[in-house]
KOLFI-136092 format. One record per residue (C-alpha): z negated, y negated, x. Coordinates in steps of 0.001 Angstrom, whole numbers. Example, Ala and Ser with C-alpha at 12.3 -4.5 7.8 and 13.67 -1.06 7.14 Angstrom:
// KOLFI-136092
<w = -7800	v = 4500	u = 12300>
<w = -7140	v = 1060	u = 13670>
This chain:
// KOLFI-136092
<w = -124617	v = -75977	u = 100005>
<w = -124745	v = -77022	u = 96227>
<w = -127744	v = -76188	u = 94172>
<w = -128491	v = -76589	u = 90242>
<w = -131670	v = -77755	u = 89909>
<w = -132976	v = -76887	u = 86159>
<w = -133414	v = -79652	u = 83831>
<w = -135328	v = -79786	u = 80748>
<w = -134081	v = -81566	u = 77668>
<w = -131595	v = -82466	u = 75641>
<w = -128128	v = -83092	u = 78061>
<w = -125528	v = -85619	u = 77569>
<w = -122603	v = -84849	u = 75910>
<w = -119396	v = -84475	u = 78581>
<w = -117842	v = -87710	u = 79662>
<w = -115728	v = -89685	u = 82186>
<w = -116185	v = -92595	u = 83727>
<w = -119704	v = -93012	u = 82962>
<w = -121714	v = -95617	u = 85711>
<w = -124017	v = -94492	u = 87948>
<w = -127170	v = -95989	u = 89970>
<w = -130210	v = -94335	u = 91678>
<w = -133308	v = -96048	u = 91040>
<w = -136610	v = -94447	u = 92476>
<w = -136838	v = -91225	u = 91339>
<w = -134219	v = -91290	u = 88420>
<w = -130410	v = -91578	u = 88547>
<w = -129185	v = -93428	u = 85672>
<w = -125792	v = -92595	u = 83857>
<w = -124071	v = -95505	u = 81543>
<w = -121547	v = -95753	u = 79537>
<w = -118582	v = -93307	u = 79567>
<w = -116077	v = -91705	u = 76988>
<w = -115036	v = -88652	u = 75702>
<w = -111232	v = -87716	u = 75629>
<w = -110804	v = -88971	u = 71810>
<w = -111440	v = -91584	u = 73508>
<w = -114534	v = -92555	u = 72470>
<w = -116684	v = -95440	u = 74430>
<w = -120629	v = -94346	u = 74468>
<w = -123306	v = -96877	u = 74778>
<w = -125924	v = -95113	u = 76119>
<w = -128556	v = -94874	u = 79153>
<w = -129428	v = -91517	u = 80390>
<w = -131942	v = -91559	u = 82788>
<w = -131975	v = -87938	u = 84967>
<w = -136136	v = -87779	u = 86003>
<w = -136468	v = -85899	u = 89163>
<w = -139656	v = -84842	u = 90355>
<w = -141363	v = -87385	u = 92707>
<w = -143484	v = -84495	u = 94199>
<w = -140843	v = -82638	u = 95134>
<w = -140462	v = -83010	u = 99161>
<w = -136812	v = -82094	u = 99724>
<w = -135791	v = -83888	u = 96002>
<w = -133809	v = -81300	u = 94972>
<w = -135759	v = -77998	u = 94906>
<w = -138355	v = -78458	u = 92016>
<w = -137889	v = -77613	u = 88226>
<w = -138988	v = -80052	u = 86672>
<w = -136349	v = -82404	u = 86028>
<w = -136030	v = -83923	u = 82640>
<w = -133162	v = -85957	u = 80939>
<w = -134138	v = -88450	u = 78672>
<w = -132271	v = -90421	u = 76403>
<w = -133657	v = -94043	u = 77144>
<w = -134302	v = -96442	u = 74316>
<w = -133465	v = -99938	u = 75460>
<w = -133464	v = -103293	u = 73860>
<w = -130802	v = -106317	u = 74404>
<w = -132784	v = -109968	u = 74583>
<w = -131680	v = -112649	u = 71728>
<w = -131684	v = -109507	u = 70001>
<w = -127221	v = -107650	u = 69450>
<w = -125741	v = -104990	u = 71109>
<w = -123669	v = -104659	u = 73821>
<w = -119942	v = -103287	u = 73847>
<w = -119717	v = -99677	u = 74888>
<w = -117512	v = -99220	u = 77641>
<w = -116270	v = -96975	u = 80475>
<w = -114860	v = -97359	u = 83708>
<w = -117686	v = -100225	u = 84843>
<w = -119927	v = -100157	u = 87746>
<w = -123909	v = -100073	u = 88036>
<w = -125193	v = -101271	u = 91216>
<w = -128992	v = -101186	u = 92136>
<w = -131040	v = -103869	u = 93553>
<w = -134814	v = -102787	u = 93378>
<w = -135970	v = -102263	u = 90049>
<w = -132633	v = -104000	u = 88363>
<w = -129106	v = -102314	u = 87425>
<w = -126078	v = -104459	u = 87301>
<w = -123351	v = -103710	u = 85149>
<w = -120206	v = -105378	u = 85829>
<w = -116644	v = -104636	u = 84250>
<w = -115378	v = -101706	u = 82211>
<w = -112957	v = -100952	u = 79570>
<w = -113628	v = -100160	u = 75802>
<w = -111014	v = -97473	u = 76013>
<w = -109883	v = -97547	u = 72258>
<w = -108568	v = -100994	u = 71834>
<w = -108003	v = -101254	u = 76041>
<w = -109890	v = -104562	u = 76181>
<w = -111571	v = -105254	u = 79506>
<w = -114672	v = -107110	u = 80213>
<w = -115545	v = -109525	u = 83392>
<w = -119543	v = -110119	u = 82445>
<w = -122725	v = -108856	u = 84206>
<w = -125386	v = -107100	u = 81987>
<w = -128546	v = -106635	u = 83641>
<w = -131065	v = -103894	u = 82894>
<w = -134493	v = -104196	u = 83913>
<w = -135846	v = -100721	u = 84627>
<w = -139124	v = -101576	u = 83785>
<w = -139060	v = -103446	u = 80444>
<w = -135942	v = -101443	u = 79746>
<w = -134259	v = -104639	u = 78173>
<w = -130915	v = -105584	u = 78927>
<w = -129806	v = -109593	u = 79410>
<w = -126467	v = -111369	u = 79694>
<w = -126422	v = -112867	u = 83255>
<w = -125021	v = -116604	u = 83476>
<w = -123317	v = -117000	u = 86432>
<w = -121438	v = -120033	u = 87886>
<w = -118158	v = -120147	u = 90008>
<w = -115291	v = -118523	u = 88988>
<w = -115137	v = -115278	u = 86923>
<w = -113599	v = -112448	u = 88118>
<w = -110418	v = -111636	u = 85642>
<w = -111363	v = -108904	u = 83523>
<w = -111162	v = -105228	u = 84741>
<w = -112207	v = -101459	u = 84981>
<w = -111921	v = -98663	u = 87533>
<w = -113207	v = -101139	u = 90503>
<w = -115927	v = -100724	u = 92784>
<w = -118856	v = -102883	u = 93566>
<w = -121837	v = -102427	u = 96274>
<w = -124636	v = -104431	u = 97280>
<w = -125104	v = -106116	u = 100719>
<w = -127283	v = -108360	u = 102589>
<w = -130302	v = -106931	u = 101456>
<w = -129610	v = -106971	u = 97715>
<w = -128470	v = -110917	u = 97782>
<w = -124611	v = -110034	u = 97339>
<w = -122642	v = -107770	u = 95370>
<w = -118679	v = -107089	u = 96541>
<w = -116091	v = -106282	u = 94183>
<w = -112765	v = -105033	u = 94877>
<w = -109856	v = -103686	u = 93123>
<w = -109219	v = -102282	u = 89633>
<w = -107127	v = -102743	u = 86870>
<w = -106547	v = -104051	u = 83390>
<w = -103792	v = -103473	u = 81181>
<w = -102054	v = -107414	u = 81386>
<w = -102451	v = -107327	u = 85254>
<w = -102123	v = -103588	u = 86636>
<w = -103933	v = -102883	u = 90078>
<w = -105836	v = -105755	u = 91120>
<w = -106617	v = -106025	u = 95057>
<w = -108643	v = -109231	u = 95491>
<w = -112564	v = -109279	u = 96711>
<w = -115251	v = -111127	u = 94747>
<w = -118961	v = -111715	u = 95768>
<w = -121512	v = -112597	u = 93175>
<w = -124349	v = -114161	u = 94723>
<w = -127481	v = -112829	u = 93585>
<w = -130178	v = -115327	u = 94359>
<w = -132593	v = -115339	u = 91341>
<w = -131618	v = -118624	u = 89229>
<w = -128671	v = -119653	u = 90850>
<w = -126200	v = -116734	u = 90671>
<w = -122555	v = -117700	u = 91049>
<w = -119343	v = -116001	u = 91541>
<w = -117560	v = -116778	u = 94558>
<w = -113585	v = -116059	u = 95447>
<w = -113778	v = -115514	u = 99408>
<w = -111035	v = -116341	u = 101618>
<w = -110761	v = -112471	u = 103211>
<w = -108694	v = -112411	u = 106426>
<w = -107058	v = -108902	u = 107768>
<w = -103943	v = -107032	u = 106400>
<w = -104872	v = -106698	u = 102646>
<w = -104946	v = -103218	u = 101323>
<w = -102682	v = -102200	u = 98833>
<w = -103960	v = -102972	u = 94797>
<w = -105378	v = -100142	u = 93505>
<w = -107905	v = -98644	u = 90583>
<w = -110033	v = -95541	u = 90622>
<w = -110969	v = -95890	u = 94127>
<w = -114142	v = -94987	u = 95824>
<w = -116174	v = -97093	u = 97981>
<w = -119503	v = -97323	u = 99681>
<w = -121694	v = -99336	u = 102187>
<w = -121490	v = -97351	u = 105649>
<w = -124975	v = -97088	u = 107207>
<w = -125673	v = -97743	u = 110878>
<w = -122799	v = -100969	u = 110711>
<w = -125986	v = -103980	u = 111005>
<w = -125094	v = -107588	u = 110389>
<w = -125888	v = -110226	u = 112865>
<w = -128000	v = -113259	u = 112625>
<w = -129465	v = -113721	u = 109209>
<w = -127633	v = -110897	u = 107321>
<w = -129941	v = -108472	u = 106157>
<w = -128933	v = -104719	u = 106129>
<w = -125766	v = -103127	u = 106598>
<w = -122854	v = -105332	u = 106785>
<w = -119125	v = -102377	u = 106426>
<w = -117737	v = -101054	u = 103245>
<w = -115709	v = -98459	u = 103182>
<w = -113026	v = -98087	u = 100064>
<w = -110682	v = -94384	u = 99943>
<w = -107969	v = -93846	u = 98044>
<w = -107579	v = -94813	u = 94693>
<w = -103845	v = -95155	u = 92557>
<w = -101377	v = -97716	u = 93248>
<w = -98624	v = -99694	u = 91454>
<w = -96294	v = -96384	u = 91897>
<w = -98441	v = -93406	u = 93521>
<w = -101808	v = -92057	u = 94447>
<w = -103429	v = -93317	u = 98008>
<w = -104705	v = -91531	u = 100214>
<w = -105583	v = -94399	u = 102727>
<w = -109169	v = -95695	u = 103930>
<w = -109662	v = -99511	u = 104466>
<w = -113055	v = -101095	u = 105786>
<w = -114267	v = -104612	u = 104475>
<w = -116382	v = -106379	u = 106594>
<w = -118730	v = -108137	u = 104041>
<w = -120442	v = -110391	u = 106430>
<w = -117325	v = -111878	u = 108606>
<w = -115072	v = -111413	u = 105440>
<w = -112387	v = -109332	u = 107152>
<w = -110147	v = -106023	u = 107015>
<w = -111090	v = -104500	u = 110014>
<w = -109760	v = -101271	u = 110019>
<w = -107400	v = -98361	u = 108472>
<w = -106402	v = -94915	u = 108690>
<w = -105233	v = -92180	u = 106634>
<w = -107270	v = -89597	u = 105283>
<w = -104611	v = -86879	u = 104761>
<w = -104850	v = -86459	u = 101277>
<w = -103987	v = -88521	u = 98265>
<w = -106663	v = -88610	u = 95868>
<w = -107831	v = -90728	u = 92878>
<w = -110726	v = -90896	u = 90395>
<w = -112799	v = -89486	u = 92883>
<w = -116463	v = -90495	u = 94496>
<w = -118075	v = -91792	u = 97373>
<w = -121662	v = -91783	u = 98522>
<w = -123153	v = -93464	u = 101938>
<w = -123685	v = -90538	u = 104694>
<w = -123878	v = -89726	u = 108345>
<w = -121934	v = -88474	u = 110802>
<w = -124632	v = -88293	u = 113984>
<w = -125195	v = -92241	u = 114771>
<w = -121885	v = -93170	u = 113227>
<w = -121941	v = -94293	u = 109090>
<w = -119535	v = -92428	u = 107101>
<w = -118483	v = -91865	u = 102917>
<w = -119294	v = -88376	u = 101691>
<w = -116603	v = -87862	u = 99191>
<w = -116118	v = -85382	u = 96061>
<w = -113604	v = -84136	u = 93527>
<w = -110694	v = -86433	u = 91966>
<w = -107075	v = -86135	u = 90909>
<w = -104102	v = -85652	u = 93463>
<w = -101426	v = -86868	u = 91240>
<w = -100516	v = -83504	u = 90547>
<w = -103433	v = -81664	u = 90137>
<w = -107249	v = -81577	u = 90379>
<w = -108358	v = -82113	u = 94050>
<w = -110400	v = -78873	u = 95164>
<w = -114495	v = -78698	u = 94344>
<w = -115054	v = -79322	u = 98764>
<w = -116759	v = -82249	u = 100243>
<w = -114508	v = -84608	u = 102617>
<w = -116674	v = -87018	u = 104793>
<w = -114279	v = -89936	u = 106324>
<w = -116148	v = -91345	u = 109319>
<w = -116467	v = -94946	u = 109249>
<w = -115765	v = -95451	u = 112858>
<w = -112821	v = -92912	u = 113178>
<w = -111546	v = -92665	u = 109475>
<w = -111094	v = -89208	u = 110273>
<w = -112358	v = -86724	u = 108190>
<w = -114419	v = -83198	u = 107821>
<w = -113441	v = -80871	u = 105164>
<w = -116170	v = -78458	u = 103861>
<w = -114949	v = -75572	u = 101965>
<w = -117487	v = -73711	u = 99139>
<w = -119218	v = -70671	u = 101411>
<w = -119194	v = -67262	u = 99667>
<w = -122909	v = -67828	u = 98830>
<w = -122195	v = -70935	u = 97203>
<w = -119361	v = -70012	u = 95084>
<w = -121864	v = -69456	u = 91943>
<w = -123165	v = -72889	u = 92477>
<w = -120625	v = -75399	u = 93171>
<w = -119017	v = -77476	u = 90657>
<w = -115915	v = -77295	u = 89327>
<w = -112911	v = -79653	u = 90590>
<w = -112762	v = -82394	u = 87950>
<w = -111924	v = -85979	u = 88513>
<w = -113519	v = -89206	u = 86703>
<w = -117537	v = -88186	u = 87513>
<w = -120075	v = -90049	u = 88829>
<w = -122383	v = -89090	u = 91741>
<w = -125409	v = -90681	u = 93341>
<w = -127564	v = -90556	u = 96083>
<w = -130875	v = -87955	u = 95209>
<w = -134277	v = -89430	u = 96884>
<w = -135416	v = -87434	u = 100288>
<w = -131453	v = -85913	u = 100609>
<w = -128066	v = -84755	u = 98360>
<w = -125533	v = -86104	u = 96715>
<w = -125731	v = -85269	u = 92812>
<w = -122598	v = -85058	u = 90638>
<w = -122331	v = -85373	u = 87264>
<w = -120272	v = -85182	u = 84446>
<w = -116179	v = -85323	u = 84744>
<w = -113278	v = -84210	u = 83404>
<w = -110882	v = -81390	u = 83627>
<w = -107195	v = -80566	u = 81576>
<w = -109498	v = -78909	u = 78921>
<w = -112862	v = -80246	u = 78827>
<w = -115293	v = -82972	u = 78852>
<w = -118114	v = -81716	u = 81661>
<w = -121673	v = -82531	u = 81316>
<w = -123008	v = -80414	u = 83864>
<w = -125168	v = -81584	u = 87128>
<w = -124966	v = -80253	u = 90650>
<w = -126219	v = -81299	u = 94086>
<w = -124943	v = -81405	u = 97497>
<w = -127531	v = -81058	u = 100319>
<w = -126500	v = -80740	u = 103820>
<w = -127257	v = -77262	u = 105378>
<w = -129587	v = -79570	u = 107990>
<w = -130594	v = -82129	u = 105668>
<w = -132158	v = -84670	u = 107770>
<w = -128938	v = -85280	u = 109910>
<w = -126887	v = -86208	u = 107011>
<w = -128921	v = -88063	u = 104063>
<w = -129570	v = -91708	u = 103628>
<w = -132812	v = -92468	u = 102064>
<w = -132268	v = -94470	u = 98756>
<w = -134527	v = -97022	u = 99738>
<w = -131801	v = -97819	u = 102432>
<w = -129541	v = -98769	u = 99927>
<w = -131540	v = -101547	u = 98072>
């Protein structure tokens, strides 16, 4: 079911391509762009009521435009199409693009959510080429950040995998050799860590990442592929039955199987609808749930280039995005009818 929480405070302007991450009872939204195109350097916090038992029913949510500082002074470039990945109380932002000039980035900047200070991460090893519209997921208990795909004006769609070892004081980029059949190069795909895929030995947490759709060199894609981040192998592939790009995915569960919950996107000729699609991480089969008559008044309109993140206590939050007519800045939350069977607690993702 869809819920429209009551939110206090001035809200962000409409935008697409902003990065998002969940830290405690906060959803952070970083950057993005409008259609002019004007990129944003803002950090917006959607503060959720910690006393709410289900994470979404309280009316005490609040928008906060957060003031931040940069270690050493100066400013950080505005960007869209970056990724934001939370590890504890820090958010790692990688890549992105300044759309008016087409400049892509390959830096990593870190936001400390206690001091609200940005810092540039000093990293050894071969850096990934600059890119935007990629995906990044953290695995191994917050030790490794996995970056896949993306694009730049110079290279076009990419299909490379990079690992960022986040050992404090010894951060380094690694270009690993990945076995298995590599997916087609792509941008604007969606990905998440699959719950219930524990690693072996001293590996901490889940090991598999599912990647769905995206735009290749010639068309919008309809495949789903699974990367085993511990074995560094592409282990499964299938077809979800619908081509989609510029959509979102959050970790979910189908019984004992890890899954991805998808929303929105563009199919190449038109926007996807406002149904939700769950992709089973084992079988790669899909379950499509349309909007019920009771939900019509609360469901978000179809969109692409939006942001999604998990809500602590339950649910997928959808923020902003783009339609052919408008840049959106609204918020909607989807929760399962039987909440306990579908939601991964946010702490499981750290």
